[in-house]
PyMOL commands that place a pseudoatom at each C-alpha (Angstrom):
pseudoatom trace, name=CA, resn=MET, resi=1, chain=A, elem=C, hetatm=0, pos=[-9.133, 29.932, 24.170]
pseudoatom trace, name=CA, resn=LYS, resi=2, chain=A, elem=C, hetatm=0, pos=[-11.019, 26.636, 24.142]
pseudoatom trace, name=CA, resn=SER, resi=3, chain=A, elem=C, hetatm=0, pos=[-13.276, 27.777, 21.324]
pseudoatom trace, name=CA, resn=GLU, resi=4, chain=A, elem=C, hetatm=0, pos=[-10.236, 28.891, 19.331]
pseudoatom trace, name=CA, resn=GLY, resi=5, chain=A, elem=C, hetatm=0, pos=[-8.637, 25.516, 19.953]
pseudoatom trace, name=CA, resn=PHE, resi=6, chain=A, elem=C, hetatm=0, pos=[-11.761, 23.682, 18.906]
pseudoatom trace, name=CA, resn=GLY, resi=7, chain=A, elem=C, hetatm=0, pos=[-12.127, 25.888, 15.831]
pseudoatom trace, name=CA, resn=GLY, resi=8, chain=A, elem=C, hetatm=0, pos=[-8.523, 25.232, 14.899]
pseudoatom trace, name=CA, resn=LYS, resi=9, chain=A, elem=C, hetatm=0, pos=[-9.027, 21.485, 15.151]
pseudoatom trace, name=CA, resn=VAL, resi=10, chain=A, elem=C, hetatm=0, pos=[-12.158, 21.694, 12.995]
pseudoatom trace, name=CA, resn=TYR, resi=11, chain=A, elem=C, hetatm=0, pos=[-10.236, 23.717, 10.409]
pseudoatom trace, name=CA, resn=GLN, resi=12, chain=A, elem=C, hetatm=0, pos=[-7.390, 21.182, 10.399]
pseudoatom trace, name=CA, resn=ALA, resi=13, chain=A, elem=C, hetatm=0, pos=[-9.851, 18.310, 10.012]
pseudoatom trace, name=CA, resn=LEU, resi=14, chain=A, elem=C, hetatm=0, pos=[-11.608, 20.024, 7.083]
pseudoatom trace, name=CA, resn=ASP, resi=15, chain=A, elem=C, hetatm=0, pos=[-8.265, 20.908, 5.523]
pseudoatom trace, name=CA, resn=LEU, resi=16, chain=A, elem=C, hetatm=0, pos=[-7.125, 17.277, 5.770]
pseudoatom trace, name=CA, resn=PHE, resi=17, chain=A, elem=C, hetatm=0, pos=[-10.462, 16.138, 4.355]
pseudoatom trace, name=CA, resn=MET, resi=18, chain=A, elem=C, hetatm=0, pos=[-10.045, 18.404, 1.312]
pseudoatom trace, name=CA, resn=LYS, resi=19, chain=A, elem=C, hetatm=0, pos=[-6.435, 17.317, 0.790]
pseudoatom trace, name=CA, resn=ILE, resi=20, chain=A, elem=C, hetatm=0, pos=[-7.401, 13.641, 0.879]
pseudoatom trace, name=CA, resn=ALA, resi=21, chain=A, elem=C, hetatm=0, pos=[-10.251, 14.250, -1.576]
pseudoatom trace, name=CA, resn=TYR, resi=22, chain=A, elem=C, hetatm=0, pos=[-7.907, 16.162, -3.892]
pseudoatom trace, name=CA, resn=LEU, resi=23, chain=A, elem=C, hetatm=0, pos=[-5.252, 13.449, -3.665]
pseudoatom trace, name=CA, resn=ASN, resi=24, chain=A, elem=C, hetatm=0, pos=[-7.879, 10.862, -4.539]
pseudoatom trace, name=CA, resn=LEU, resi=25, chain=A, elem=C, hetatm=0, pos=[-8.931, 12.843, -7.625]
pseudoatom trace, name=CA, resn=LEU, resi=26, chain=A, elem=C, hetatm=0, pos=[-5.297, 13.054, -8.722]
pseudoatom trace, name=CA, resn=TRP, resi=27, chain=A, elem=C, hetatm=0, pos=[-4.949, 9.284, -8.368]
pseudoatom trace, name=CA, resn=ILE, resi=28, chain=A, elem=C, hetatm=0, pos=[-8.007, 8.759, -10.579]
pseudoatom trace, name=CA, resn=LEU, resi=29, chain=A, elem=C, hetatm=0, pos=[-6.858, 11.358, -13.121]
pseudoatom trace, name=CA, resn=PHE, resi=30, chain=A, elem=C, hetatm=0, pos=[-3.316, 10.016, -13.507]
pseudoatom trace, name=CA, resn=THR, resi=31, chain=A, elem=C, hetatm=0, pos=[-4.505, 6.415, -13.560]
pseudoatom trace, name=CA, resn=VAL, resi=32, chain=A, elem=C, hetatm=0, pos=[-6.752, 7.325, -16.506]
pseudoatom trace, name=CA, resn=ILE, resi=33, chain=A, elem=C, hetatm=0, pos=[-3.893, 9.251, -18.162]
pseudoatom trace, name=CA, resn=GLY, resi=34, chain=A, elem=C, hetatm=0, pos=[-1.820, 6.068, -17.967]
pseudoatom trace, name=CA, resn=LEU, resi=35, chain=A, elem=C, hetatm=0, pos=[-4.668, 4.142, -19.629]
pseudoatom trace, name=CA, resn=VAL, resi=36, chain=A, elem=C, hetatm=0, pos=[-5.390, 2.470, -16.262]
pseudoatom trace, name=CA, resn=ILE, resi=37, chain=A, elem=C, hetatm=0, pos=[-3.068, -0.523, -16.667]
pseudoatom trace, name=CA, resn=LEU, resi=38, chain=A, elem=C, hetatm=0, pos=[0.015, 1.695, -17.051]
pseudoatom trace, name=CA, resn=GLY, resi=39, chain=A, elem=C, hetatm=0, pos=[-1.200, 4.402, -14.700]
pseudoatom trace, name=CA, resn=VAL, resi=40, chain=A, elem=C, hetatm=0, pos=[-2.375, 2.568, -11.599]
pseudoatom trace, name=CA, resn=PHE, resi=41, chain=A, elem=C, hetatm=0, pos=[1.074, 1.639, -10.242]
pseudoatom trace, name=CA, resn=PRO, resi=42, chain=A, elem=C, hetatm=0, pos=[2.875, 4.992, -10.683]
pseudoatom trace, name=CA, resn=ALA, resi=43, chain=A, elem=C, hetatm=0, pos=[-0.237, 6.810, -9.445]
pseudoatom trace, name=CA, resn=SER, resi=44, chain=A, elem=C, hetatm=0, pos=[-0.327, 4.556, -6.376]
pseudoatom trace, name=CA, resn=VAL, resi=45, chain=A, elem=C, hetatm=0, pos=[3.372, 5.165, -5.690]
pseudoatom trace, name=CA, resn=ALA, resi=46, chain=A, elem=C, hetatm=0, pos=[2.808, 8.917, -5.984]
pseudoatom trace, name=CA, resn=LEU, resi=47, chain=A, elem=C, hetatm=0, pos=[-0.172, 8.703, -3.623]
pseudoatom trace, name=CA, resn=LEU, resi=48, chain=A, elem=C, hetatm=0, pos=[1.769, 6.706, -1.029]
pseudoatom trace, name=CA, resn=SER, resi=49, chain=A, elem=C, hetatm=0, pos=[4.738, 9.084, -1.301]
pseudoatom trace, name=CA, resn=ILE, resi=50, chain=A, elem=C, hetatm=0, pos=[2.581, 12.087, -0.450]
pseudoatom trace, name=CA, resn=ILE, resi=51, chain=A, elem=C, hetatm=0, pos=[0.755, 10.271, 2.377]
pseudoatom trace, name=CA, resn=ARG, resi=52, chain=A, elem=C, hetatm=0, pos=[4.134, 9.210, 3.788]
pseudoatom trace, name=CA, resn=LYS, resi=53, chain=A, elem=C, hetatm=0, pos=[5.276, 12.846, 3.848]
pseudoatom trace, name=CA, resn=TRP, resi=54, chain=A, elem=C, hetatm=0, pos=[2.047, 13.907, 5.565]
pseudoatom trace, name=CA, resn=LEU, resi=55, chain=A, elem=C, hetatm=0, pos=[2.456, 11.232, 8.214]
pseudoatom trace, name=CA, resn=MET, resi=56, chain=A, elem=C, hetatm=0, pos=[6.056, 12.380, 8.756]
pseudoatom trace, name=CA, resn=LYS, resi=57, chain=A, elem=C, hetatm=0, pos=[4.747, 15.912, 9.439]
pseudoatom trace, name=CA, resn=ASP, resi=58, chain=A, elem=C, hetatm=0, pos=[5.720, 17.358, 6.041]
pseudoatom trace, name=CA, resn=THR, resi=59, chain=A, elem=C, hetatm=0, pos=[2.201, 18.708, 5.418]
pseudoatom trace, name=CA, resn=ASP, resi=60, chain=A, elem=C, hetatm=0, pos=[2.986, 21.843, 3.406]
pseudoatom trace, name=CA, resn=ILE, resi=61, chain=A, elem=C, hetatm=0, pos=[4.189, 20.144, 0.219]
pseudoatom trace, name=CA, resn=PRO, resi=62, chain=A, elem=C, hetatm=0, pos=[2.563, 21.225, -3.084]
pseudoatom trace, name=CA, resn=ILE, resi=63, chain=A, elem=C, hetatm=0, pos=[0.265, 18.277, -3.761]
pseudoatom trace, name=CA, resn=PHE, resi=64, chain=A, elem=C, hetatm=0, pos=[-0.098, 18.443, -7.543]
pseudoatom trace, name=CA, resn=LYS, resi=65, chain=A, elem=C, hetatm=0, pos=[3.562, 19.246, -8.188]
pseudoatom trace, name=CA, resn=SER, resi=66, chain=A, elem=C, hetatm=0, pos=[4.725, 16.459, -5.856]
pseudoatom trace, name=CA, resn=PHE, resi=67, chain=A, elem=C, hetatm=0, pos=[2.247, 13.958, -7.291]
pseudoatom trace, name=CA, resn=PHE, resi=68, chain=A, elem=C, hetatm=0, pos=[3.225, 14.715, -10.892]
pseudoatom trace, name=CA, resn=PHE, resi=69, chain=A, elem=C, hetatm=0, pos=[6.941, 14.541, -10.051]
pseudoatom trace, name=CA, resn=GLU, resi=70, chain=A, elem=C, hetatm=0, pos=[6.631, 11.130, -8.387]
pseudoatom trace, name=CA, resn=PHE, resi=71, chain=A, elem=C, hetatm=0, pos=[4.323, 9.808, -11.129]
pseudoatom trace, name=CA, resn=LYS, resi=72, chain=A, elem=C, hetatm=0, pos=[6.782, 10.788, -13.863]
pseudoatom trace, name=CA, resn=LYS, resi=73, chain=A, elem=C, hetatm=0, pos=[9.873, 9.666, -11.948]
pseudoatom trace, name=CA, resn=GLU, resi=74, chain=A, elem=C, hetatm=0, pos=[8.478, 6.263, -10.997]
pseudoatom trace, name=CA, resn=PHE, resi=75, chain=A, elem=C, hetatm=0, pos=[6.445, 5.538, -14.142]
pseudoatom trace, name=CA, resn=ILE, resi=76, chain=A, elem=C, hetatm=0, pos=[8.705, 2.884, -15.664]
pseudoatom trace, name=CA, resn=ARG, resi=77, chain=A, elem=C, hetatm=0, pos=[10.110, 1.313, -12.518]
pseudoatom trace, name=CA, resn=SER, resi=78, chain=A, elem=C, hetatm=0, pos=[6.797, 1.063, -10.658]
pseudoatom trace, name=CA, resn=ASN, resi=79, chain=A, elem=C, hetatm=0, pos=[5.185, -0.549, -13.700]
pseudoatom trace, name=CA, resn=ILE, resi=80, chain=A, elem=C, hetatm=0, pos=[7.987, -3.116, -13.873]
pseudoatom trace, name=CA, resn=PHE, resi=81, chain=A, elem=C, hetatm=0, pos=[7.376, -4.048, -10.237]
pseudoatom trace, name=CA, resn=GLY, resi=82, chain=A, elem=C, hetatm=0, pos=[3.617, -3.927, -10.732]
pseudoatom trace, name=CA, resn=PHE, resi=83, chain=A, elem=C, hetatm=0, pos=[3.665, -6.300, -13.681]
pseudoatom trace, name=CA, resn=ILE, resi=84, chain=A, elem=C, hetatm=0, pos=[5.907, -8.686, -11.764]
pseudoatom trace, name=CA, resn=PHE, resi=85, chain=A, elem=C, hetatm=0, pos=[3.148, -8.931, -9.156]
pseudoatom trace, name=CA, resn=ILE, resi=86, chain=A, elem=C, hetatm=0, pos=[0.479, -9.307, -11.853]
pseudoatom trace, name=CA, resn=PHE, resi=87, chain=A, elem=C, hetatm=0, pos=[2.498, -12.115, -13.440]
pseudoatom trace, name=CA, resn=ALA, resi=88, chain=A, elem=C, hetatm=0, pos=[2.985, -13.832, -10.057]
pseudoatom trace, name=CA, resn=ALA, resi=89, chain=A, elem=C, hetatm=0, pos=[-0.733, -13.513, -9.274]
pseudoatom trace, name=CA, resn=ALA, resi=90, chain=A, elem=C, hetatm=0, pos=[-1.610, -14.980, -12.679]
pseudoatom trace, name=CA, resn=ILE, resi=91, chain=A, elem=C, hetatm=0, pos=[0.658, -17.976, -12.016]
pseudoatom trace, name=CA, resn=LEU, resi=92, chain=A, elem=C, hetatm=0, pos=[-0.934, -18.545, -8.590]
pseudoatom trace, name=CA, resn=TYR, resi=93, chain=A, elem=C, hetatm=0, pos=[-4.424, -18.331, -10.065]
pseudoatom trace, name=CA, resn=THR, resi=94, chain=A, elem=C, hetatm=0, pos=[-3.557, -20.696, -12.947]
pseudoatom trace, name=CA, resn=ASN, resi=95, chain=A, elem=C, hetatm=0, pos=[-2.034, -23.223, -10.543]
pseudoatom trace, name=CA, resn=PHE, resi=96, chain=A, elem=C, hetatm=0, pos=[-5.061, -22.974, -8.269]
pseudoatom trace, name=CA, resn=SER, resi=97, chain=A, elem=C, hetatm=0, pos=[-7.436, -23.607, -11.180]
pseudoatom trace, name=CA, resn=TYR, resi=98, chain=A, elem=C, hetatm=0, pos=[-5.340, -26.579, -12.300]
pseudoatom trace, name=CA, resn=ILE, resi=99, chain=A, elem=C, hetatm=0, pos=[-5.094, -28.117, -8.812]
pseudoatom trace, name=CA, resn=LEU, resi=100, chain=A, elem=C, hetatm=0, pos=[-8.865, -27.959, -8.316]
pseudoatom trace, name=CA, resn=HIS, resi=101, chain=A, elem=C, hetatm=0, pos=[-9.273, -30.501, -11.119]
pseudoatom trace, name=CA, resn=GLY, resi=102, chain=A, elem=C, hetatm=0, pos=[-6.844, -32.957, -9.540]
pseudoatom trace, name=CA, resn=SER, resi=103, chain=A, elem=C, hetatm=0, pos=[-7.393, -35.623, -6.916]
pseudoatom trace, name=CA, resn=GLY, resi=104, chain=A, elem=C, hetatm=0, pos=[-5.549, -37.835, -4.474]
pseudoatom trace, name=CA, resn=PRO, resi=105, chain=A, elem=C, hetatm=0, pos=[-2.725, -37.158, -1.991]
pseudoatom trace, name=CA, resn=LEU, resi=106, chain=A, elem=C, hetatm=0, pos=[-0.721, -35.202, -4.564]
pseudoatom trace, name=CA, resn=GLN, resi=107, chain=A, elem=C, hetatm=0, pos=[-3.509, -32.628, -4.732]
pseudoatom trace, name=CA, resn=SER, resi=108, chain=A, elem=C, hetatm=0, pos=[-3.313, -32.075, -0.961]
pseudoatom trace, name=CA, resn=ILE, resi=109, chain=A, elem=C, hetatm=0, pos=[0.459, -31.537, -1.143]
pseudoatom trace, name=CA, resn=LEU, resi=110, chain=A, elem=C, hetatm=0, pos=[0.071, -29.088, -4.031]
pseudoatom trace, name=CA, resn=ILE, resi=111, chain=A, elem=C, hetatm=0, pos=[-2.671, -27.182, -2.211]
pseudoatom trace, name=CA, resn=ILE, resi=112, chain=A, elem=C, hetatm=0, pos=[-0.448, -26.787, 0.858]
pseudoatom trace, name=CA, resn=GLY, resi=113, chain=A, elem=C, hetatm=0, pos=[2.387, -25.527, -1.337]
pseudoatom trace, name=CA, resn=LEU, resi=114, chain=A, elem=C, hetatm=0, pos=[0.024, -23.117, -3.085]
pseudoatom trace, name=CA, resn=ILE, resi=115, chain=A, elem=C, hetatm=0, pos=[-1.255, -21.763, 0.241]
pseudoatom trace, name=CA, resn=ILE, resi=116, chain=A, elem=C, hetatm=0, pos=[2.321, -21.133, 1.394]
pseudoatom trace, name=CA, resn=ASN, resi=117, chain=A, elem=C, hetatm=0, pos=[3.171, -19.368, -1.871]
pseudoatom trace, name=CA, resn=GLY, resi=118, chain=A, elem=C, hetatm=0, pos=[-0.027, -17.352, -1.650]
pseudoatom trace, name=CA, resn=PHE, resi=119, chain=A, elem=C, hetatm=0, pos=[0.857, -16.324, 1.889]
pseudoatom trace, name=CA, resn=ILE, resi=120, chain=A, elem=C, hetatm=0, pos=[4.326, -15.202, 0.750]
pseudoatom trace, name=CA, resn=PHE, resi=121, chain=A, elem=C, hetatm=0, pos=[2.765, -13.268, -2.135]
pseudoatom trace, name=CA, resn=LEU, resi=122, chain=A, elem=C, hetatm=0, pos=[0.247, -11.527, 0.142]
pseudoatom trace, name=CA, resn=ILE, resi=123, chain=A, elem=C, hetatm=0, pos=[2.847, -10.444, 2.708]
pseudoatom trace, name=CA, resn=THR, resi=124, chain=A, elem=C, hetatm=0, pos=[5.245, -9.182, 0.038]
pseudoatom trace, name=CA, resn=PHE, resi=125, chain=A, elem=C, hetatm=0, pos=[2.577, -7.351, -1.956]
pseudoatom trace, name=CA, resn=ILE, resi=126, chain=A, elem=C, hetatm=0, pos=[1.015, -5.523, 1.009]
pseudoatom trace, name=CA, resn=TYR, resi=127, chain=A, elem=C, hetatm=0, pos=[4.363, -4.263, 2.266]
pseudoatom trace, name=CA, resn=PHE, resi=128, chain=A, elem=C, hetatm=0, pos=[6.090, -3.791, -1.089]
pseudoatom trace, name=CA, resn=PHE, resi=129, chain=A, elem=C, hetatm=0, pos=[5.006, -0.317, -2.192]
pseudoatom trace, name=CA, resn=PRO, resi=130, chain=A, elem=C, hetatm=0, pos=[5.252, 1.237, 1.296]
pseudoatom trace, name=CA, resn=VAL, resi=131, chain=A, elem=C, hetatm=0, pos=[8.794, -0.198, 1.451]
pseudoatom trace, name=CA, resn=TYR, resi=132, chain=A, elem=C, hetatm=0, pos=[9.419, 1.116, -2.057]
pseudoatom trace, name=CA, resn=VAL, resi=133, chain=A, elem=C, hetatm=0, pos=[8.538, 4.728, -1.185]
pseudoatom trace, name=CA, resn=HIS, resi=134, chain=A, elem=C, hetatm=0, pos=[10.282, 4.631, 2.209]
pseudoatom trace, name=CA, resn=TYR, resi=135, chain=A, elem=C, hetatm=0, pos=[13.610, 2.953, 1.432]
pseudoatom trace, name=CA, resn=LYS, resi=136, chain=A, elem=C, hetatm=0, pos=[16.230, 3.178, -1.282]
pseudoatom trace, name=CA, resn=LEU, resi=137, chain=A, elem=C, hetatm=0, pos=[17.233, -0.393, -2.082]
pseudoatom trace, name=CA, resn=LYS, resi=138, chain=A, elem=C, hetatm=0, pos=[18.507, -2.499, -4.939]
pseudoatom trace, name=CA, resn=PHE, resi=139, chain=A, elem=C, hetatm=0, pos=[15.960, -4.113, -7.275]
pseudoatom trace, name=CA, resn=ARG, resi=140, chain=A, elem=C, hetatm=0, pos=[15.805, -7.572, -5.682]
pseudoatom trace, name=CA, resn=GLU, resi=141, chain=A, elem=C, hetatm=0, pos=[16.149, -6.259, -2.145]
pseudoatom trace, name=CA, resn=TYR, resi=142, chain=A, elem=C, hetatm=0, pos=[12.727, -4.620, -2.300]
pseudoatom trace, name=CA, resn=PHE, resi=143, chain=A, elem=C, hetatm=0, pos=[11.061, -8.042, -2.510]
pseudoatom trace, name=CA, resn=LYS, resi=144, chain=A, elem=C, hetatm=0, pos=[13.168, -9.577, 0.262]
pseudoatom trace, name=CA, resn=HIS, resi=145, chain=A, elem=C, hetatm=0, pos=[12.823, -6.564, 2.531]
pseudoatom trace, name=CA, resn=SER, resi=146, chain=A, elem=C, hetatm=0, pos=[9.052, -6.385, 1.993]
pseudoatom trace, name=CA, resn=PHE, resi=147, chain=A, elem=C, hetatm=0, pos=[8.548, -10.043, 2.865]
pseudoatom trace, name=CA, resn=LEU, resi=148, chain=A, elem=C, hetatm=0, pos=[10.792, -9.953, 5.940]
pseudoatom trace, name=CA, resn=MET, resi=149, chain=A, elem=C, hetatm=0, pos=[9.267, -6.693, 7.164]
pseudoatom trace, name=CA, resn=GLY, resi=150, chain=A, elem=C, hetatm=0, pos=[5.775, -8.140, 6.843]
pseudoatom trace, name=CA, resn=LEU, resi=151, chain=A, elem=C, hetatm=0, pos=[6.783, -11.442, 8.442]
pseudoatom trace, name=CA, resn=ILE, resi=152, chain=A, elem=C, hetatm=0, pos=[8.345, -9.909, 11.560]
pseudoatom trace, name=CA, resn=ASN, resi=153, chain=A, elem=C, hetatm=0, pos=[5.365, -7.554, 11.877]
pseudoatom trace, name=CA, resn=ILE, resi=154, chain=A, elem=C, hetatm=0, pos=[2.657, -10.132, 11.298]
pseudoatom trace, name=CA, resn=HIS, resi=155, chain=A, elem=C, hetatm=0, pos=[0.402, -8.393, 13.850]
pseudoatom trace, name=CA, resn=HIS, resi=156, chain=A, elem=C, hetatm=0, pos=[0.539, -5.224, 11.760]
pseudoatom trace, name=CA, resn=LEU, resi=157, chain=A, elem=C, hetatm=0, pos=[-0.207, -7.261, 8.646]
pseudoatom trace, name=CA, resn=LEU, resi=158, chain=A, elem=C, hetatm=0, pos=[-3.275, -8.785, 10.311]
pseudoatom trace, name=CA, resn=LEU, resi=159, chain=A, elem=C, hetatm=0, pos=[-4.417, -5.303, 11.380]
pseudoatom trace, name=CA, resn=ILE, resi=160, chain=A, elem=C, hetatm=0, pos=[-4.112, -4.076, 7.788]
pseudoatom trace, name=CA, resn=CYS, resi=161, chain=A, elem=C, hetatm=0, pos=[-6.166, -7.032, 6.540]
pseudoatom trace, name=CA, resn=PHE, resi=162, chain=A, elem=C, hetatm=0, pos=[-8.794, -6.363, 9.228]
pseudoatom trace, name=CA, resn=LEU, resi=163, chain=A, elem=C, hetatm=0, pos=[-9.034, -2.688, 8.231]
pseudoatom trace, name=CA, resn=PHE, resi=164, chain=A, elem=C, hetatm=0, pos=[-9.288, -3.710, 4.564]
pseudoatom trace, name=CA, resn=PHE, resi=165, chain=A, elem=C, hetatm=0, pos=[-12.206, -5.904, 5.596]
pseudoatom trace, name=CA, resn=ILE, resi=166, chain=A, elem=C, hetatm=0, pos=[-13.896, -2.913, 7.233]
pseudoatom trace, name=CA, resn=ILE, resi=167, chain=A, elem=C, hetatm=0, pos=[-13.231, -0.645, 4.240]
pseudoatom trace, name=CA, resn=TYR, resi=168, chain=A, elem=C, hetatm=0, pos=[-14.640, -3.305, 1.921]
pseudoatom trace, name=CA, resn=HIS, resi=169, chain=A, elem=C, hetatm=0, pos=[-17.902, -3.495, 3.873]
pseudoatom trace, name=CA, resn=LEU, resi=170, chain=A, elem=C, hetatm=0, pos=[-18.136, 0.287, 4.091]
pseudoatom trace, name=CA, resn=PHE, resi=171, chain=A, elem=C, hetatm=0, pos=[-17.773, 0.367, 0.313]
pseudoatom trace, name=CA, resn=ILE, resi=172, chain=A, elem=C, hetatm=0, pos=[-20.535, -2.229, -0.070]
pseudoatom trace, name=CA, resn=TYR, resi=173, chain=A, elem=C, hetatm=0, pos=[-22.973, -0.202, 2.052]
pseudoatom trace, name=CA, resn=PHE, resi=174, chain=A, elem=C, hetatm=0, pos=[-21.844, 3.301, 0.982]
pseudoatom trace, name=CA, resn=PRO, resi=175, chain=A, elem=C, hetatm=0, pos=[-20.323, 2.851, -2.492]
pseudoatom trace, name=CA, resn=VAL, resi=176, chain=A, elem=C, hetatm=0, pos=[-20.671, 6.474, -3.612]
pseudoatom trace, name=CA, resn=TYR, resi=177, chain=A, elem=C, hetatm=0, pos=[-19.199, 8.102, -0.505]
pseudoatom trace, name=CA, resn=VAL, resi=178, chain=A, elem=C, hetatm=0, pos=[-16.459, 5.575, 0.156]
pseudoatom trace, name=CA, resn=GLY, resi=179, chain=A, elem=C, hetatm=0, pos=[-15.649, 5.274, -3.561]
pseudoatom trace, name=CA, resn=LEU, resi=180, chain=A, elem=C, hetatm=0, pos=[-14.736, 8.962, -3.668]
pseudoatom trace, name=CA, resn=PHE, resi=181, chain=A, elem=C, hetatm=0, pos=[-11.986, 8.326, -1.119]
pseudoatom trace, name=CA, resn=LEU, resi=182, chain=A, elem=C, hetatm=0, pos=[-11.171, 4.645, -1.608]
pseudoatom trace, name=CA, resn=PRO, resi=183, chain=A, elem=C, hetatm=0, pos=[-7.573, 4.877, -2.951]
pseudoatom trace, name=CA, resn=SER, resi=184, chain=A, elem=C, hetatm=0, pos=[-6.646, 7.459, -0.307]
pseudoatom trace, name=CA, resn=MET, resi=185, chain=A, elem=C, hetatm=0, pos=[-8.311, 5.421, 2.457]
pseudoatom trace, name=CA, resn=ILE, resi=186, chain=A, elem=C, hetatm=0, pos=[-6.367, 2.328, 1.424]
pseudoatom trace, name=CA, resn=GLY, resi=187, chain=A, elem=C, hetatm=0, pos=[-3.148, 4.317, 1.081]
pseudoatom trace, name=CA, resn=MET, resi=188, chain=A, elem=C, hetatm=0, pos=[-3.582, 6.010, 4.456]
pseudoatom trace, name=CA, resn=THR, resi=189, chain=A, elem=C, hetatm=0, pos=[-4.345, 2.665, 6.124]
pseudoatom trace, name=CA, resn=VAL, resi=190, chain=A, elem=C, hetatm=0, pos=[-1.346, 0.841, 4.644]
pseudoatom trace, name=CA, resn=MET, resi=191, chain=A, elem=C, hetatm=0, pos=[1.157, 3.685, 4.982]
pseudoatom trace, name=CA, resn=SER, resi=192, chain=A, elem=C, hetatm=0, pos=[0.265, 4.634, 8.558]
pseudoatom trace, name=CA, resn=ILE, resi=193, chain=A, elem=C, hetatm=0, pos=[0.612, 1.059, 9.844]
pseudoatom trace, name=CA, resn=THR, resi=194, chain=A, elem=C, hetatm=0, pos=[3.688, 0.124, 7.832]
pseudoatom trace, name=CA, resn=LEU, resi=195, chain=A, elem=C, hetatm=0, pos=[5.425, 3.300, 9.038]
pseudoatom trace, name=CA, resn=ILE, resi=196, chain=A, elem=C, hetatm=0, pos=[5.004, 1.973, 12.579]
pseudoatom trace, name=CA, resn=SER, resi=197, chain=A, elem=C, hetatm=0, pos=[6.700, -1.248, 11.427]
pseudoatom trace, name=CA, resn=PHE, resi=198, chain=A, elem=C, hetatm=0, pos=[9.532, 0.726, 9.811]
pseudoatom trace, name=CA, resn=ASN, resi=199, chain=A, elem=C, hetatm=0, pos=[10.061, 2.927, 12.866]
pseudoatom trace, name=CA, resn=ASN, resi=200, chain=A, elem=C, hetatm=0, pos=[10.130, -0.091, 15.203]
pseudoatom trace, name=CA, resn=PHE, resi=201, chain=A, elem=C, hetatm=0, pos=[12.615, -1.808, 12.898]
pseudoatom trace, name=CA, resn=GLU, resi=202, chain=A, elem=C, hetatm=0, pos=[14.888, 1.233, 12.819]
pseudoatom trace, name=CA, resn=LYS, resi=203, chain=A, elem=C, hetatm=0, pos=[14.794, 1.548, 16.623]
pseudoatom trace, name=CA, resn=LYS, resi=204, chain=A, elem=C, hetatm=0, pos=[15.695, -2.131, 17.077]
pseudoatom trace, name=CA, resn=LYS, resi=205, chain=A, elem=C, hetatm=0, pos=[18.458, -1.792, 14.492]
pseudoatom trace, name=CA, resn=ALA, resi=206, chain=A, elem=C, hetatm=0, pos=[19.862, 1.267, 16.278]
pseudoatom trace, name=CA, resn=ARG, resi=207, chain=A, elem=C, hetatm=0, pos=[19.833, -0.537, 19.644]
pseudoatom trace, name=CA, resn=LEU, resi=208, chain=A, elem=C, hetatm=0, pos=[21.664, -3.519, 18.155]
pseudoatom trace, name=CA, resn=GLU, resi=209, chain=A, elem=C, hetatm=0, pos=[24.297, -1.257, 16.614]
pseudoatom trace, name=CA, resn=LYS, resi=210, chain=A, elem=C, hetatm=0, pos=[24.905, 0.456, 19.970]
pseudoatom trace, name=CA, resn=SER, resi=211, chain=A, elem=C, hetatm=0, pos=[25.215, -2.814, 21.906]
for i in range(1, 211): cmd.bond("trace and resi %d" % i, "trace and resi %d" % (i + 1))
show_as sticks, trace
zoom trace
């Protein structure tokens, strides 16, 4: 019985390994199909959607069919959100470059303001797409909900950043092996931790509604 149990766990691990590798290949393929700049955001949303279903125990979904459906459904909307973040990042970078050439007390004030804005951007961006695939909200509410969810779960945000740091160094030392699974590794890291945040939020909300 123990050997059967061990064999079953090995099979499940190998099966998950193959699914993650396949999902990663789909992300690369559909990103290229979208000419990279138009493909990366809908492909990432599709990847996170499937990982979310896996983490919620819906493991028997058809991967290609589900990925293609989400990619097509979210192509326009995810790109709109994605380019909003690109535009915001470009503004932050331009302001940072401009402030570096300044001097005096005004520069210090501007740097503090830029750091605060950068912090808001980072929180919102990390939580945005997990929030996007998990909740059905109005356009502007996605940004507000992402920021607030990240702010009240700052410990989860710090854990995500720490794991990104580890993944980055693994990629530096093992670029070929880690590169084959990089999008899925990032997606699994972000989605698994943010789901904890979402579940905790829903439990607290339910308790408040009962009281």
